[in-house]
C-alpha positions as CSV (number, residue, x, y, z in Angstrom):
1,X,-64.9,-13.4,95.5
2,X,-62.6,-11.3,93.3
3,X,-59.0,-10.8,94.3
4,X,-57.8,-7.7,96.1
5,X,-56.6,-4.9,93.8
6,X,-53.2,-4.8,95.7
7,X,-52.3,-8.0,93.9
8,X,-52.0,-6.0,90.7
9,X,-48.5,-5.1,91.8
10,X,-47.4,-8.3,90.0
11,X,-48.1,-6.4,86.8
12,X,-44.6,-4.9,87.2
13,X,-43.2,-8.4,86.3
14,X,-44.1,-7.6,82.7
15,X,-42.0,-4.4,82.7
16,X,-41.7,-1.0,84.3
17,X,-44.0,0.5,81.7
18,X,-46.8,-2.1,82.1
19,X,-49.9,-0.3,83.3
20,X,-53.6,-0.9,83.9
21,X,-56.0,1.1,81.7
22,X,-59.6,0.4,82.5
23,X,-61.8,-2.4,83.8
24,X,-63.5,-4.7,81.3
25,X,-67.0,-6.1,81.6
26,X,-67.7,-9.8,81.9
27,X,-65.4,-10.7,84.8
28,X,-67.3,-12.5,87.6
29,X,-64.7,-14.6,89.4
30,X,-61.8,-12.6,88.0
31,X,-60.8,-8.9,88.0
32,X,-60.3,-8.2,84.2
33,X,-58.7,-5.0,82.9
34,X,-57.3,-3.7,79.7
35,X,-53.5,-3.1,80.1
36,X,-50.6,-1.8,78.2
37,X,-47.5,-4.0,78.0
38,X,-44.5,-3.3,75.9
39,X,-46.5,-0.5,74.3
40,X,-49.2,-2.8,73.1
41,X,-52.8,-3.2,74.2
42,X,-53.4,-6.4,76.1
43,X,-55.8,-7.9,78.7
44,X,-55.0,-8.7,82.3
45,X,-56.9,-11.2,84.3
46,X,-56.4,-11.5,88.0
47,X,-58.0,-14.4,89.8
48,X,-57.5,-16.9,92.7
49,X,-57.0,-20.0,90.6
50,X,-54.1,-22.3,91.7
51,X,-50.8,-22.4,89.9
52,X,-51.6,-25.9,88.7
53,X,-54.9,-24.7,87.2
54,X,-53.2,-21.7,85.4
55,X,-50.4,-24.0,84.1
56,X,-53.0,-26.3,82.6
57,X,-54.8,-23.4,80.9
58,X,-51.5,-21.9,79.7
59,X,-50.2,-25.1,78.3
60,X,-53.5,-25.7,76.5
61,X,-53.5,-22.3,74.9
62,X,-49.9,-22.7,73.7
63,X,-50.8,-26.1,72.2
64,X,-53.8,-24.7,70.4
65,X,-51.8,-21.7,69.1
66,X,-49.1,-24.0,67.8
67,X,-51.8,-25.8,65.8
68,X,-53.2,-22.7,64.2
69,X,-56.1,-21.7,66.5
70,X,-56.5,-18.1,67.4
71,X,-56.5,-18.0,71.2
72,X,-55.2,-15.5,73.8
73,X,-51.9,-17.2,74.5
74,X,-50.4,-15.8,77.7
75,X,-47.7,-13.1,77.3
76,X,-44.7,-14.1,79.3
77,X,-43.1,-11.9,82.0
78,X,-39.6,-10.5,81.5
79,X,-38.2,-13.7,83.1
80,X,-40.4,-16.0,81.0
81,X,-43.2,-16.9,83.5
82,X,-46.8,-17.1,82.1
83,X,-48.5,-16.1,85.3
84,X,-47.6,-14.5,88.6
85,X,-49.7,-14.5,91.8
86,X,-52.9,-15.3,89.9
87,X,-52.2,-12.7,87.2
88,X,-52.2,-13.6,83.5
89,X,-51.6,-11.1,80.7
90,X,-53.0,-12.0,77.3
91,X,-53.1,-10.3,73.9
92,X,-56.2,-8.2,73.0
93,X,-58.0,-10.0,70.2
94,X,-60.0,-7.8,67.8
95,X,-63.3,-8.9,66.3
96,X,-67.1,-9.0,66.4
97,X,-69.3,-11.7,67.9
98,X,-71.1,-14.1,65.6
99,X,-74.4,-12.9,64.3
100,X,-75.5,-14.9,61.2
101,X,-75.8,-18.6,60.6
102,X,-72.7,-18.5,58.5
103,X,-70.8,-16.9,61.4
104,X,-72.0,-19.6,63.8
105,X,-70.9,-22.4,61.3
106,X,-67.5,-20.9,61.3
107,X,-67.4,-20.9,65.1
108,X,-68.6,-24.5,65.1
109,X,-65.8,-25.5,62.8
110,X,-63.2,-24.0,65.2
111,X,-64.8,-25.7,68.2
112,X,-64.6,-29.0,66.5
113,X,-61.0,-28.3,65.7
114,X,-60.4,-27.7,69.4
115,X,-62.0,-31.0,70.3
116,X,-59.9,-32.9,67.7
117,X,-56.7,-31.4,69.0
118,X,-57.3,-32.3,72.7
119,X,-58.6,-35.9,72.7
120,X,-55.7,-37.0,74.9
121,X,-55.6,-33.9,77.1
122,X,-55.6,-34.4,80.9
123,X,-58.4,-33.0,83.1
124,X,-58.0,-29.5,84.5
125,X,-56.8,-29.8,88.1
126,X,-59.7,-29.9,90.5
127,X,-62.3,-30.2,87.8
128,X,-64.6,-33.1,86.8
129,X,-66.6,-33.9,83.7
130,X,-70.4,-34.1,83.7
131,X,-70.1,-37.9,83.6
132,X,-67.9,-37.9,86.6
133,X,-70.6,-36.0,88.5
134,X,-72.9,-39.0,88.3
135,X,-70.9,-40.3,91.3
136,X,-68.9,-37.3,92.6
137,X,-70.5,-34.3,94.3
138,X,-68.0,-31.5,94.1
139,X,-65.3,-30.0,91.8
140,X,-63.8,-26.6,91.4
141,X,-67.0,-24.7,90.6
142,X,-69.7,-27.2,91.5
143,X,-71.1,-28.4,94.8
144,X,-74.1,-30.6,94.2
145,X,-74.7,-30.8,98.0
146,X,-75.9,-27.2,97.7
147,X,-78.7,-28.1,95.2
148,X,-82.1,-29.6,96.0
149,X,-82.0,-33.3,95.8
150,X,-84.7,-33.3,93.1
151,X,-82.6,-30.9,91.0
152,X,-79.5,-33.1,91.4
153,X,-81.5,-36.1,90.3
154,X,-82.6,-34.3,87.2
155,X,-79.1,-33.1,86.3
156,X,-77.6,-36.6,86.8
157,X,-80.3,-38.1,84.6
158,X,-79.3,-35.7,81.9
159,X,-75.6,-36.4,82.3
160,X,-76.2,-40.2,82.4
161,X,-77.3,-40.0,78.7
162,X,-73.7,-39.0,77.9
163,X,-72.1,-42.2,79.3
164,X,-70.0,-43.8,76.7
165,X,-69.2,-40.6,74.9
166,X,-65.6,-39.7,74.1
167,X,-64.1,-36.8,76.1
168,X,-61.8,-33.9,75.1
169,X,-61.3,-30.3,76.1
170,X,-64.4,-28.2,75.8
171,X,-64.3,-24.4,75.8
172,X,-67.2,-24.5,78.3
173,X,-68.7,-21.2,77.5
174,X,-68.9,-20.5,73.7
175,X,-71.4,-17.7,74.0
176,X,-71.2,-14.7,71.5
177,X,-69.2,-12.6,74.0
178,X,-66.4,-15.2,74.0
179,X,-66.1,-15.5,70.2
180,X,-64.2,-12.8,68.2
181,X,-64.6,-12.9,64.4
182,X,-62.9,-11.1,61.6
183,X,-63.1,-11.8,57.8
184,X,-60.2,-14.3,58.0
185,X,-60.3,-15.9,61.4
186,X,-62.3,-16.9,64.5
187,X,-60.9,-16.4,67.9
188,X,-62.0,-18.0,71.1
189,X,-61.4,-16.0,74.3
190,X,-62.1,-16.5,78.0
191,X,-61.0,-20.1,78.8
192,X,-62.0,-19.9,82.5
193,X,-64.6,-22.7,82.1
194,X,-62.5,-25.0,79.9
195,X,-62.2,-28.6,81.1
196,X,-62.3,-32.1,79.9
197,X,-65.9,-33.2,79.0
198,X,-68.1,-34.4,76.2
199,X,-67.6,-32.3,73.0
200,X,-71.3,-32.0,72.2
201,X,-71.7,-29.7,75.2
202,X,-69.9,-27.0,73.2
203,X,-72.0,-27.6,70.2
204,X,-75.5,-26.5,71.3
205,X,-75.3,-23.5,69.1
206,X,-77.7,-21.1,67.4
207,X,-79.1,-22.5,64.1
208,X,-77.7,-25.9,65.1
209,X,-74.6,-24.7,63.4
210,X,-72.7,-27.8,64.3
211,X,-75.3,-30.0,62.5
212,X,-76.0,-32.3,65.4
213,X,-78.8,-34.8,64.6
214,X,-82.0,-34.1,66.5
215,X,-81.4,-36.8,69.1
216,X,-77.8,-35.7,69.8
217,X,-78.8,-32.1,70.0
218,X,-81.6,-32.8,72.5
219,X,-79.2,-34.9,74.7
220,X,-76.5,-32.2,74.6
221,X,-79.0,-29.4,75.3
222,X,-80.3,-31.1,78.4
223,X,-76.8,-32.0,79.7
224,X,-75.6,-28.4,79.0
225,X,-78.6,-26.9,80.9
226,X,-77.9,-29.2,83.8
227,X,-74.2,-28.3,83.8
228,X,-74.9,-24.6,83.8
229,X,-77.5,-25.0,86.6
230,X,-74.9,-26.8,88.7
231,X,-72.0,-24.5,88.0
232,X,-73.9,-21.3,88.8
233,X,-76.1,-22.5,91.6
234,X,-78.1,-20.7,93.1
235,X,-78.5,-17.5,91.1
236,X,-81.5,-16.6,88.9
237,X,-79.7,-17.9,85.8
238,X,-79.0,-21.3,87.3
239,X,-82.6,-21.6,88.5
240,X,-83.8,-20.8,85.0
241,X,-81.4,-23.4,83.5
242,X,-82.5,-26.1,85.9
243,X,-86.1,-25.4,84.9
244,X,-85.1,-26.5,81.3
245,X,-83.9,-29.9,82.5
246,X,-86.7,-32.5,82.3
247,X,-88.1,-34.0,85.6
248,X,-87.0,-37.6,86.2
């Protein structure tokens, strides 16, 4: 459920001239608007995540920004806070989604850079990796108890093939709408699904742009379909993703 609009009163913490402009598409769990802060166009995201969750995301984005990745690093309030009452203000990043194989290879390079920079990062509060869900049933956005037992068995069989893999932060949703490209940089936006997991889950890309070998690609594609089935259950998209996971 999206937060109530009254909570947008927190926008005043970014200055008396901070205003909402218009709603943006793509927000499901969050209320996302274009805003103007300090005379500049930005994006406001209002949600119900905990302060610990938002602190994890903010620290991650600052870390990636310091190491040269183009990400929507939170804009601080007048008193230096990075979020207030579930509201985060981020810069608006220009660009177009990837279209060609060359575009997707550029995106793959940035995703691999993300993975390399976060090998020792802690798990997002309340989240679990796909491997953790071999034994756990719930995390922030997943409740396997709500899925049919046969579906859970299929998902876990797909995730079991990841056991032994290294873990790092994955973006979690590197679809074209969350990648903004210009001639000289690739930006990753919408980090709402980011968490610690197996990096290949981010690399099931068009044209196999990350150059996974056939075996690794097949394992990652099955595990990714299982994850998306579980995290979205039980809408039409999750049902279609579960259908892609092989029966046990």
